[in-house]
ZASEKE-964696 format. One record per residue (C-alpha): residue in one letter; z, y, x. Coordinates in steps of 0.5 Angstrom, whole numbers, padded with zeros to 4 digits, always signed. Last residue first. Example, Ala and Ser with C-alpha at 12.3 -4.5 7.8 and 13.67 -1.06 7.14 Angstrom:
<recs>
s+0014-0002+0027
a+0016-0009+0025
</recs>
This chain:
<recs>
g+0003-0080-0017
a+0010-0081-0015
q+0011-0074-0014
k+0008-0072-0020
d+0012-0077-0024
d+0019-0074-0022
p+0025-0077-0021
r+0031-0072-0021
q+0034-0071-0014
e+0030-0064-0012
v+0032-0061-0019
s+0039-0063-0018
e+0039-0060-0011
i+0035-0054-0013
h+0041-0052-0018
h+0047-0053-0013
i+0043-0048-0009
v+0042-0043-0014
r+0049-0044-0017
k+0052-0043-0010
e+0048-0037-0009
h+0050-0034-0015
t+0057-0034-0013
t+0055-0031-0006
f+0053-0025-0010
g+0059-0023-0013
d+0065-0021-0009
m+0062-0016-0004
p+0058-0013-0010
p+0053-0009-0005
p+0052-0002-0005
l+0047+0002-0008
v+0045+0008-0004
p+0044+0004+0002
l+0050+0005+0008
a+0049+0009+0014
n+0053+0008+0020
k+0047+0007+0025
k+0043+0012+0021
d+0048+0018+0022
a+0047+0021+0015
v+0045+0029+0014
s+0049+0033+0010
a+0047+0040+0007
r+0052+0045+0008
g+0057+0047+0004
d+0063+0044+0007
i+0059+0037+0006
k+0053+0037+0002
r+0048+0032-0002
e+0054+0028-0006
i+0051+0022-0009
g+0049+0022-0016
h+0043+0017-0015
h+0038+0021-0018
f+0032+0020-0013
l+0033+0013-0011
k+0036+0010-0018
l+0031+0015-0022
v+0025+0013-0018
s+0026+0006-0018
d+0022+0004-0024
p+0016+0008-0021
g+0016+0004-0015
v+0017+0009-0009
g+0010+0011-0006
e+0003+0008-0006
y-0002+0007-0012
q-0008+0003-0011
l-0014+0007-0012
f-0020+0008-0016
a-0024+0014-0013
v-0029+0017-0018
k-0036+0017-0014
k-0039+0023-0010
s-0037+0019-0003
k-0037+0023+0003
g-0029+0025+0004
d-0028+0018+0005
t-0023+0016-0001
t-0024+0009-0002
t-0025+0004-0008
g-0031+0007-0012
i-0033+0009-0019
s-0040+0012-0021
d-0046+0007-0019
s-0041+0001-0019
h-0040+0003-0026
l-0041-0004-0030
d-0038-0009-0024
l-0033-0004-0022
a-0030-0003-0029
l-0031-0010-0031
s-0023-0010-0033
k-0020-0017-0035
a-0017-0018-0028
y-0013-0012-0029
p-0009-0010-0022
e-0002-0007-0023
v+0000+0000-0020
y-0006+0005-0021
y-0008+0011-0018
v-0015+0015-0021
t-0018+0020-0018
a-0024+0025-0020
i-0023+0026-0027
g-0030+0029-0030
a-0028+0027-0037
a-0035+0022-0037
v-0032+0018-0031
i-0025+0017-0035
h-0029+0015-0041
r-0033+0010-0037
a-0027+0007-0034
c-0023+0007-0041
n-0028+0002-0044
h-0029-0002-0037
c-0021-0003-0037
p-0017+0001-0033
f-0012-0001-0027
t-0005-0002-0030
t+0001+0003-0029
t-0004+0009-0030
y-0004+0016-0026
l-0010+0020-0027
t-0012+0026-0022
g-0016+0032-0024
g-0023+0034-0022
v-0025+0036-0029
m-0018+0035-0033
g-0016+0043-0032
t-0016+0045-0039
k-0012+0043-0045
g-0014+0044-0052
a-0009+0040-0055
r-0013+0035-0059
g-0017+0035-0052
a-0011+0033-0048
s-0009+0028-0053
v-0016+0025-0052
i-0016+0024-0045
a-0009+0021-0045
e-0010+0017-0051
m-0016+0014-0047
e-0012+0013-0041
a-0007+0009-0045
h-0011+0005-0049
i-0012+0006-0057
s-0009+0000-0060
r-0013-0004-0066
s-0015-0009-0061
y-0021-0013-0062
e-0026-0011-0056
i-0021-0014-0051
l-0025-0020-0049
d-0021-0024-0044
k-0021-0031-0047
v-0029-0031-0048
p-0029-0030-0040
t-0028-0038-0040
e-0023-0043-0039
i-0020-0041-0046
l-0027-0043-0048
a-0026-0051-0046
a-0019-0051-0049
r-0022-0048-0056
l-0028-0054-0055
g-0023-0059-0055
n-0019-0056-0061
k-0025-0056-0065
n-0027-0063-0064
a-0032-0067-0060
g-0033-0074-0062
k-0040-0074-0061
v-0043-0069-0057
l-0044-0062-0060
l-0050-0059-0061
g-0052-0061-0068
n-0053-0055-0071
d-0048-0055-0076
s-0043-0057-0070
l-0045-0051-0065
k-0044-0046-0071
k-0038-0049-0073
f-0035-0049-0066
i-0037-0042-0065
k-0034-0039-0071
e-0027-0043-0070
y-0027-0040-0063
l-0029-0033-0066
e-0023-0033-0071
e-0018-0035-0065
k-0021-0029-0062
k-0020-0025-0068
r-0013-0027-0068
d-0011-0025-0061
n-0014-0018-0062
h-0010-0017-0068
c-0004-0019-0065
l+0000-0021-0071
k+0006-0018-0075
g+0002-0020-0082
g-0002-0014-0082
w+0004-0009-0080
l+0010-0008-0077
y+0009-0011-0070
c+0002-0009-0071
r+0004-0001-0071
h+0003+0001-0078
d+0009+0006-0078
d+0009+0010-0085
e+0016+0007-0087
g+0019+0011-0081
d+0014+0015-0078
e+0019+0017-0073
v+0018+0011-0070
s+0011+0012-0067
y+0004+0012-0070
l-0001+0015-0065
g-0004+0022-0065
g-0009+0025-0070
l-0011+0026-0077
a-0010+0019-0079
k-0006+0014-0074
p-0008+0011-0068
v-0005+0004-0066
d-0001+0004-0059
n-0003+0004-0051
w+0000+0010-0048
g-0002+0017-0046
v+0000+0023-0042
s-0003+0030-0042
i-0004+0036-0037
l+0001+0036-0032
e+0000+0041-0027
g-0002+0039-0020
d-0007+0044-0018
e-0013+0039-0019
s-0010+0038-0026
y-0005+0032-0027
i-0007+0026-0032
a-0001+0021-0034
a-0002+0014-0037
g+0002+0009-0039
v+0001+0001-0041
q+0006-0003-0045
r+0003-0010-0045
s+0001-0015-0051
l+0005-0014-0057
c+0003-0006-0056
a+0010-0002-0058
s+0008+0003-0053
k+0013+0009-0052
s+0016+0006-0045
a+0009+0007-0043
a+0010+0014-0043
s+0016+0014-0038
v+0011+0009-0033
a+0006+0014-0033
a+0011+0020-0032
y+0013+0016-0026
m+0006+0015-0024
g+0005+0023-0023
a+0012+0024-0020
e+0011+0019-0015
d+0004+0022-0014
t+0006+0029-0013
t+0012+0026-0008
p+0019+0025-0010
t+0025+0028-0007
h+0028+0027-0001
v+0035+0030+0002
s+0038+0027+0008
i+0039+0020+0010
n+0040+0017+0003
f+0040+0010+0006
v+0034+0008+0001
i+0031+0014+0002
e+0031+0014+0009
l+0029+0007+0009
y+0023+0009+0005
r+0021+0015+0010
e+0021+0010+0016
i+0017+0005+0012
v+0011+0011+0011
s+0012+0013+0018
k+0011+0006+0021
l+0005+0005+0017
r+0002+0011+0019
t+0002+0010+0026
d+0001+0002+0026
n-0006+0002+0028
e-0013+0001+0025
g-0010+0003+0019
d-0011+0000+0012
n-0004-0002+0010
r-0002+0002+0004
v+0005+0001+0002
f+0008+0000-0005
f+0016+0001-0006
d+0021-0002-0011
s+0017-0008-0013
l+0016-0011-0020
y+0008-0010-0020
a+0007-0014-0014
t+0010-0020-0017
k+0004-0019-0023
s-0001-0018-0018
v+0001-0024-0013
k+0001-0029-0019
q+0001-0036-0015
g+0001-0042-0019
h+0006-0044-0023
d+0004-0041-0030
g-0002-0045-0031
e-0007-0046-0025
k-0011-0040-0026
d-0008-0037-0020
n-0008-0029-0020
e-0008-0026-0013
d-0008-0032-0009
r-0012-0036-0013
t-0018-0030-0013
f-0017-0028-0006
i-0018-0035-0003
g-0024-0037-0008
s-0027-0031-0006
l-0026-0031+0002
e-0029-0038+0003
d-0036-0035+0003
k-0035-0030+0008
e-0033-0035+0013
i-0026-0035+0016
g-0026-0034+0024
q-0019-0030+0024
s-0024-0024+0025
r-0027-0026+0018
l-0020-0026+0015
r-0018-0018+0018
a-0025-0016+0015
e-0024-0019+0008
r-0017-0015+0008
v-0021-0009+0010
v-0026-0010+0005
e-0021-0012+0000
p-0017-0005+0000
a-0010-0006+0003
f-0004-0008+0000
v+0004-0009+0002
t+0009-0009-0004
f+0016-0008-0002
q+0022-0011-0005
w+0029-0009-0004
y+0035-0013-0006
i+0042-0010-0005
g+0042-0007-0012
g+0043-0014-0015
y+0043-0020-0010
v+0043-0026-0015
r+0039-0024-0021
r+0034-0019-0016
l+0033-0026-0012
l+0031-0030-0018
k+0027-0024-0022
t+0023-0023-0015
e+0021-0031-0015
k+0020-0031-0022
p+0014-0026-0021
h+0011-0031-0016
k+0008-0030-0009
l+0013-0028-0005
s+0012-0026+0003
d+0015-0026+0008
i+0022-0025+0006
i+0026-0020+0010
t+0034-0022+0012
a+0038-0016+0013
q+0045-0016+0017
r+0049-0010+0019
l+0056-0014+0018
r+0061-0013+0013
k+0063-0020+0013
p+0060-0025+0008
q+0062-0031+0005
p+0059-0038+0007
v+0058-0042+0001
q+0062-0048-0001
k+0066-0044-0006
e+0072-0048-0005
e+0071-0049+0003
d+0070-0042+0004
y+0066-0041+0010
g+0067-0034+0014
g+0061-0030+0017
g+0057-0029+0022
v+0054-0036+0024
k+0055-0038+0017
r+0051-0033+0014
q+0045-0037+0016
i+0047-0042+0011
a+0047-0037+0005
i+0040-0034+0008
k+0037-0041+0008
e+0039-0043+0001
i+0037-0036-0002
a+0030-0038+0002
k+0030-0044-0002
a+0031-0041-0008
a+0026-0036-0007
i+0021-0042-0006
y+0023-0045-0012
d+0022-0039-0017
e+0017-0043-0021
g+0021-0049-0022
f+0022-0056-0018
s+0015-0060-0019
d+0010-0054-0022
r+0013-0049-0017
l+0012-0054-0011
y+0005-0056-0013
t+0003-0049-0013
g+0006-0048-0006
v+0003-0054-0004
a-0004-0052-0006
q-0003-0045-0004
l-0001-0047+0003
d-0007-0052+0003
k-0012-0046+0002
i-0009-0042+0007
r-0009-0047+0013
d-0016-0050+0011
s-0018-0043+0012
g-0017-0043+0019
s-0011-0046+0022
l-0005-0050+0022
s-0007-0055+0016
p-0002-0056+0011
s+0003-0063+0011
g+0001-0068+0005
k-0001-0066-0002
s+0003-0072-0005
t+0009-0067-0005
k+0016-0067-0003
a+0014-0068+0004
a+0011-0061+0003
n+0018-0058+0004
e+0018-0055+0011
r+0011-0053+0010
i+0013-0049+0004
l+0019-0046+0007
d+0015-0044+0013
s+0010-0041+0009
a+0015-0037+0006
k+0017-0034+0012
l+0024-0032+0013
i+0025-0026+0018
e+0032-0025+0021
v+0035-0018+0022
s+0041-0015+0026
y+0042-0008+0024
g+0043-0002+0028
y+0039+0003+0024
d+0034+0006+0028
t+0032+0000+0033
e+0034-0006+0029
l+0032-0003+0022
i+0026+0000+0025
s+0024-0006+0029
k+0025-0011+0022
l+0021-0006+0018
e+0015-0006+0023
l+0015-0014+0024
a+0015-0014+0016
s+0009-0010+0016
r+0005-0014+0021
s+0007-0020+0017
v+0005-0017+0010
g-0002-0015+0013
a-0006-0015+0007
g-0010-0021+0009
v-0008-0025+0003
a-0005-0021-0002
g+0002-0018-0001
v+0009-0018-0003
m+0015-0017+0002
</recs>
């Protein structure tokens, strides 16, 4: 499970546990990442985290970051893997040679509540392959804020907690919930006042995982899959983004991806051969947005130096390091690429397509403020995105035109986080090739005996667990200057 503070991850984990146990006959264990952090806090100089209030959240964030910095960005996941291997000893055998309990064919599941770093996801997928499933749980910030306020956390403390949780600025080892969430197989909106809708959404996802009966993608799932498919065409050196626009009637109008535009319309592509002038082939093979920002750092240093505005001993590298900590680093004005959302809008115009007004735009990443103003002007009514984009000022600059809810009363363009099967998982879940009928009739599996669509490699993951356990034992035992300090 992945989710920002206040999203209700723990509540969702309990609901998932209940359904797996009641409907599917599983024995389910919940491993809380906060417990793993607390158990290993003594390996840091931070001390044991507080037990309640905002201090509890801040302390867990700080200790978790310290552990990742000291022992690896996937350390919390590695400790979860160690726990899973030890707990399996209760229900399985034990292979002395491999030193890892071996699994029997039991209906057992472990829920990890909750991951905070993409390296944690990557380690768990590397170890468990197709038997690892990741759920992102989200809720609008106003809902998350209300939940934390009800726990006695003051409003002025929330901003720092939210920012550090979603995209910690403390290097690569900080919390990166936004980037971790993007890697999920399922996205769950948990903003209701009760759990009725939450339960319904999780029940559908489990029926898909266990192939209980025929399921097909929703309109939103098909739309986001189209956006991700478009993103695969991007050769941008920074990030691949895709977008798809559907009419109000559900007809696909256009798709777009971020790449360099070419004369007379469209984007460069591999078909252009020697005339392909995308950044990875042209102009020194540089990211021109990064190059321009480096030039900007140089010009700022020179101007300040020439005007005697720098303290004695200041140097260019020191100023650059300071500027990187400011929004100057986030400038997006110098890229050669047209953004995916803009290309989707422009390509519809090139083709003379109608139906954009009142339609829906699906995009893999929250639109930047440049794209946002075009989306508003185009008449699009709703935008769904998967990954947040911290650089975007869309909600600051266009709060008069853009909202983040669909209450039926607002006349604003709704920018909403996507709920549905993860677009990268659409094919493996909806096109798995398992027979749909028995003796000419549609088959409906018995939940108590159904197996996931991707069966576990019974002879593989325990070996990977052993390697992970040996690795964390070695990094925990090595001398560490940070621990000493």
